[in-house]
C-alpha positions as CSV (number, residue, x, y, z in Angstrom):
1,M,-96.9,69.7,75.8
2,K,-99.6,67.7,77.6
3,Q,-99.3,67.5,81.5
4,V,-100.9,64.4,82.9
5,A,-101.0,63.2,86.6
6,L,-101.0,60.0,87.9
7,I,-102.9,59.5,91.0
8,G,-104.3,56.5,93.0
9,N,-104.5,54.6,96.3
10,Q,-101.1,53.2,97.9
11,N,-100.0,50.0,96.5
12,S,-102.4,50.2,93.6
13,G,-100.0,49.7,90.9
14,K,-99.1,53.0,90.5
15,T,-95.1,53.1,90.3
16,T,-95.6,50.2,87.9
17,L,-98.2,51.8,85.8
18,F,-95.9,54.8,85.7
19,N,-92.8,52.5,84.8
20,A,-94.9,51.1,82.0
21,L,-96.2,54.3,80.7
22,T,-92.4,56.4,80.8
23,G,-89.9,53.4,80.5
24,S,-86.4,54.7,81.7
25,N,-87.3,58.2,80.6
26,Q,-87.8,59.7,84.2
27,K,-86.5,62.3,86.5
28,I,-86.8,61.6,90.4
29,G,-86.2,64.6,93.1
30,N,-88.4,65.8,96.3
31,W,-92.1,67.6,96.4
32,P,-90.6,71.6,97.3
33,G,-90.3,71.7,101.1
34,V,-90.9,67.9,102.3
35,T,-88.9,65.0,101.3
36,I,-91.6,63.1,99.4
37,E,-90.0,61.8,96.1
38,K,-91.3,63.1,93.3
39,K,-91.5,61.4,90.1
40,T,-91.8,62.8,86.2
41,G,-91.4,61.1,83.1
42,F,-92.6,61.5,79.3
43,V,-94.9,58.9,78.2
44,R,-93.3,56.8,75.6
45,G,-93.6,57.8,72.0
46,T,-95.8,61.0,73.2
47,D,-95.2,65.0,74.4
48,A,-96.8,64.3,77.6
49,R,-95.2,65.0,80.7
50,L,-96.0,62.4,83.5
51,V,-96.4,63.4,87.0
52,D,-96.7,60.7,89.5
53,L,-98.6,62.3,92.3
54,P,-98.3,60.5,96.0
55,G,-100.2,57.3,96.9
56,I,-103.6,58.7,98.8
57,Y,-107.1,57.9,99.6
58,S,-108.8,61.0,99.3
59,L,-108.5,64.8,98.6
60,S,-109.2,65.6,102.1
61,P,-106.0,67.6,103.7
62,Y,-106.0,65.0,106.3
63,S,-101.8,64.5,105.6
64,T,-98.6,65.5,103.6
65,E,-99.3,63.3,100.5
66,E,-103.3,64.6,100.5
67,E,-101.9,68.3,100.8
68,I,-99.5,67.8,97.7
69,S,-101.6,66.3,95.4
70,R,-104.4,68.6,96.0
71,R,-102.3,71.6,95.4
72,F,-100.5,70.5,92.4
73,L,-104.5,69.8,91.2
74,F,-104.8,73.2,92.0
75,E,-101.8,75.3,91.0
76,E,-101.2,73.0,88.1
77,N,-104.4,72.5,86.5
78,P,-102.7,69.2,84.4
79,D,-104.6,68.6,81.3
80,A,-105.8,65.1,82.2
81,V,-105.8,63.0,85.4
82,I,-105.0,59.2,85.4
83,N,-106.6,58.2,88.0
84,I,-105.5,54.4,88.6
85,V,-107.9,52.0,90.7
86,D,-107.1,48.8,92.3
87,A,-109.8,46.5,90.5
88,T,-109.7,44.1,93.5
89,S,-110.3,46.8,95.9
90,F,-112.9,48.6,93.7
91,E,-115.4,50.5,96.4
92,R,-111.9,51.6,98.6
93,S,-110.2,52.9,95.1
94,L,-113.6,54.7,93.9
95,Y,-113.9,57.0,96.7
96,L,-110.9,59.1,95.7
97,T,-112.6,58.8,91.8
98,T,-115.6,60.5,93.0
99,Q,-113.7,63.5,94.2
100,L,-111.7,63.7,90.9
101,R,-114.6,63.4,89.0
102,E,-115.8,67.2,91.1
103,L,-112.4,68.8,89.7
104,D,-112.2,70.5,85.9
105,C,-109.8,68.4,85.1
106,P,-110.7,65.4,82.9
107,V,-110.2,62.3,84.5
108,I,-109.2,58.4,82.8
109,V,-110.0,55.8,85.1
110,V,-107.8,52.8,84.9
111,L,-108.3,49.5,86.2
112,N,-105.2,48.0,87.6
113,M,-105.0,44.0,88.2
114,S,-107.7,43.0,86.1
115,D,-105.6,39.7,85.3
116,I,-106.3,38.7,89.0
117,L,-110.3,39.4,88.9
118,E,-110.1,37.0,85.6
119,K,-108.5,34.0,88.4
120,K,-111.3,35.1,90.5
121,G,-114.2,34.8,88.2
122,I,-114.9,38.7,88.3
123,T,-115.6,40.7,85.2
124,F,-116.2,44.2,84.8
125,D,-119.2,45.7,82.3
126,V,-116.6,49.0,81.5
127,E,-119.3,50.4,78.9
128,A,-121.7,50.6,81.8
129,L,-118.8,52.0,84.4
130,K,-117.8,54.8,81.7
131,K,-121.6,55.4,81.5
132,R,-121.7,55.5,85.3
133,I,-118.8,57.7,86.2
134,K,-119.0,59.7,82.9
135,A,-115.5,59.2,82.1
136,P,-112.8,57.2,80.0
137,V,-112.3,53.3,81.3
138,F,-109.1,51.1,80.6
139,L,-109.0,47.8,81.8
140,L,-105.3,46.4,82.2
141,S,-102.7,44.7,84.2
142,A,-99.6,47.4,84.6
143,L,-97.4,44.2,85.8
144,K,-98.0,42.3,83.0
145,K,-98.1,45.4,81.0
146,T,-101.5,44.6,78.9
147,G,-103.6,47.3,77.4
148,V,-100.9,49.8,78.4
149,N,-100.3,50.8,74.9
150,D,-103.9,51.3,74.3
151,L,-103.7,53.7,76.8
152,I,-100.8,55.5,75.7
153,H,-102.5,55.8,72.4
154,F,-105.7,57.5,74.0
155,I,-103.4,59.9,75.7
156,M,-101.5,60.9,72.5
157,E,-104.6,61.5,70.4
158,E,-107.3,62.8,72.8
159,D,-107.6,66.7,73.1
160,F,-109.3,66.1,76.9
161,E,-112.1,67.9,76.7
162,P,-114.5,68.9,79.9
163,Q,-116.4,66.0,80.8
164,P,-120.3,65.5,81.8
165,M,-120.8,65.6,85.6
166,M,-121.1,62.5,87.6
167,R,-124.0,62.7,89.8
168,I,-123.3,61.2,93.2
169,F,-125.8,63.1,96.1
170,S,-129.4,63.7,96.5
171,D,-130.9,66.0,95.3
172,D,-131.3,68.5,98.3
173,I,-127.1,67.9,98.5
174,E,-127.0,68.9,94.9
175,E,-129.2,72.4,95.2
176,A,-126.8,73.0,98.4
177,I,-123.8,72.6,95.9
178,N,-125.0,74.5,93.2
179,D,-126.3,77.4,95.2
180,V,-122.6,77.6,97.2
181,Q,-120.8,77.3,93.5
182,T,-122.5,80.5,92.6
183,T,-120.9,82.6,95.2
184,L,-117.4,81.0,94.2
185,E,-114.9,82.5,91.4
186,G,-112.0,80.2,89.9
187,P,-111.7,76.5,88.9
188,H,-112.5,73.5,90.5
189,R,-116.0,75.3,91.8
190,R,-117.7,71.8,92.3
191,F,-115.1,70.7,94.4
192,R,-114.7,73.7,96.5
193,A,-118.3,73.9,97.6
194,V,-118.6,70.5,98.3
195,K,-115.1,70.8,100.4
196,A,-116.5,74.0,101.9
197,L,-120.0,72.6,102.8
198,E,-117.5,69.8,105.0
199,D,-115.8,72.7,106.7
200,D,-112.6,72.1,104.8
201,P,-110.1,74.5,106.5
202,L,-108.2,75.0,103.3
203,I,-111.3,76.3,101.4
204,K,-111.9,80.1,101.3
205,V,-115.6,81.3,100.5
206,P,-116.7,84.7,100.0
207,D,-120.2,84.1,101.3
208,R,-119.8,81.6,104.3
209,Q,-123.4,83.0,105.9
210,T,-124.6,81.2,102.8
211,V,-122.4,77.9,103.3
212,E,-123.9,78.1,107.0
213,V,-127.3,78.2,106.3
214,W,-127.1,75.1,104.2
215,R,-125.1,73.1,106.7
216,K,-127.5,73.9,109.3
217,S,-130.5,73.0,107.3
218,L,-129.2,69.4,105.6
219,E,-127.8,68.2,109.2
220,D,-131.2,69.0,110.8
221,A,-133.1,67.3,107.8
222,H,-130.6,64.1,107.9
223,Q,-130.1,64.5,111.5
224,I,-126.3,63.6,110.9
225,K,-123.2,66.0,110.5
226,I,-122.6,67.0,107.1
227,D,-119.4,65.8,106.3
228,H,-120.6,62.1,107.6
229,L,-123.4,62.8,105.5
230,I,-121.3,63.4,102.1
231,A,-119.1,60.7,102.7
232,K,-122.2,58.1,103.4
233,E,-123.7,59.6,99.9
234,R,-120.6,58.8,98.0
235,Y,-120.0,55.2,99.5
236,D,-123.8,54.7,98.7
237,A,-123.1,55.8,95.2
238,I,-119.9,53.7,94.8
239,V,-122.2,50.4,96.0
240,G,-124.6,51.4,93.5
241,V,-121.7,51.4,90.7
242,K,-120.4,48.2,91.7
243,N,-123.9,46.5,91.8
244,V,-124.3,47.2,88.0
245,V,-120.4,47.0,87.0
246,L,-119.1,43.8,88.7
247,H,-120.3,40.5,87.9
248,Q,-119.3,36.9,89.6
249,R,-119.2,33.9,88.0
250,S,-118.9,30.4,89.5
251,V,-115.2,29.3,88.7
252,Y,-113.5,25.6,89.4
253,D,-111.9,25.7,92.8
254,S,-108.2,25.0,92.6
255,F,-106.6,22.3,95.2
256,T,-105.2,25.0,97.3
257,D,-108.8,26.8,97.2
258,R,-110.4,23.7,98.7
259,L,-107.7,23.0,101.4
260,D,-108.4,26.7,102.3
261,K,-112.3,26.0,102.9
262,I,-111.1,22.6,105.4
263,F,-108.1,24.4,107.2
264,L,-110.2,27.6,107.2
265,N,-113.4,26.3,108.4
266,K,-115.0,28.3,111.3
267,Y,-115.3,25.3,113.3
268,F,-112.3,22.9,112.4
269,A,-109.9,25.6,112.2
270,I,-108.7,25.3,115.8
271,P,-109.1,21.8,116.1
272,I,-107.0,21.0,113.0
273,F,-104.2,23.5,114.0
274,A,-104.3,21.7,117.5
275,A,-103.7,18.5,115.8
276,I,-100.9,19.3,113.3
277,M,-99.0,21.6,116.4
278,F,-99.1,18.3,118.3
279,L,-97.8,16.0,115.5
280,I,-94.9,18.3,114.8
281,Y,-93.9,18.2,118.5
282,F,-94.5,14.5,118.4
283,L,-92.1,13.9,115.5
284,A,-89.7,16.4,116.3
285,V,-89.2,15.7,119.8
286,G,-90.2,11.8,119.5
287,V,-90.0,9.8,117.0
288,V,-87.5,12.1,114.9
289,G,-86.2,14.2,117.5
290,Q,-84.9,11.0,119.8
291,A,-83.2,9.2,116.4
292,T,-81.0,12.4,116.0
293,I,-80.2,12.6,119.5
294,D,-78.9,9.4,119.8
295,M,-76.8,9.6,116.7
296,V,-75.6,13.1,118.2
297,D,-74.7,11.8,121.3
298,A,-73.2,8.9,119.6
299,W,-70.5,10.5,117.5
300,I,-69.6,13.3,120.0
301,G,-69.1,10.3,122.4
302,S,-66.8,8.4,120.1
303,F,-65.1,11.2,118.9
304,G,-64.4,12.4,122.6
305,E,-63.2,8.9,123.6
306,W,-61.0,8.7,120.4
307,L,-59.3,12.5,121.2
308,Q,-59.2,11.5,124.9
309,T,-56.9,8.5,123.9
310,S,-55.0,10.3,121.2
311,M,-54.1,13.4,123.2
312,V,-52.7,10.6,126.6
313,D,-50.5,9.2,124.3
314,W,-49.4,12.7,123.2
315,G,-48.6,13.3,126.7
316,V,-50.9,16.5,127.2
317,S,-51.6,17.3,131.0
318,A,-54.8,15.9,132.3
319,W,-56.4,19.4,133.1
320,L,-56.3,20.2,129.5
321,I,-57.8,16.8,128.7
322,S,-60.6,17.2,130.6
323,L,-61.3,20.7,129.6
324,I,-61.3,19.8,125.8
325,V,-62.8,16.5,126.2
326,D,-65.2,17.2,129.0
327,G,-65.9,21.1,128.4
328,I,-65.5,21.9,125.0
329,I,-66.4,18.8,123.0
330,A,-69.1,18.0,125.5
331,G,-70.5,21.5,125.4
332,V,-70.7,21.4,121.6
333,G,-72.8,17.9,122.0
334,A,-75.2,19.2,124.3
335,V,-76.1,22.5,121.8
336,L,-76.3,20.0,118.8
337,T,-78.3,17.9,120.5
338,F,-80.9,21.0,121.7
339,V,-80.8,22.1,118.2
């Protein structure tokens, strides 16, 4: 039985994709030791068990969700990882992808919300993205369930062989990573080597001296702390990928887009806002407001006079008439006038 992990940023459509892949075949509980929801299910038509990991932005141990996700990947060693990427926030989402590609687990990249990109005139060169990240890529909309069946078929048929390495860093950092790797044993050596250089507290290395020597050498050469340097080179690589795979074409502006250009103009926005607010106030308090106030006053006055005359005929005492007419009815009229 295959085991596949589903991982991605928060609000990337991960839950929607999980539901689309598993249908109603789901089991919900909590991760051991924490009150964070754990969802598992089987991919429709297959024996592949799908585990929905918490929404995260990186595999650094900064939050409980990140610790859970990393521990699962290390301890369970899933056959594959489906990395859902919000196509509308490509740069932010791809940071996690670069870290996942350092693991031994095969990665399947799913570009979600592709339908929104089409409306914006943005297209993805999927083949170019495959070559850059050296992993299979699927373009789909989890909400509309377009492209989901292709992903299910791939999970069903694929044997999930090891993938070639995605090159991200410059030569000196790659040399340091390779050297530190030789001192490590077990799975995910490249990922652990990178995190060791970043001084990740959860990564244990037998040869700490080699790590320290490389860290000092790189920080002296680049004049920047090693964790900042590695993050910077990740983002540089992501920008390089984006420039190759994303293409913007001119699209016809909708009526609301044209209104936005006027109302959100950096010079005219505040004057237009002030004019609209004045117009609303003038109509509400002046033209419309005065007409409604006069109508409410006339109705309340007529009703009060009729009720007072009726109560006199009924022999109601003067103090009770005053309480009802001058107090209750007049008070309600004042509130209605204000409203």
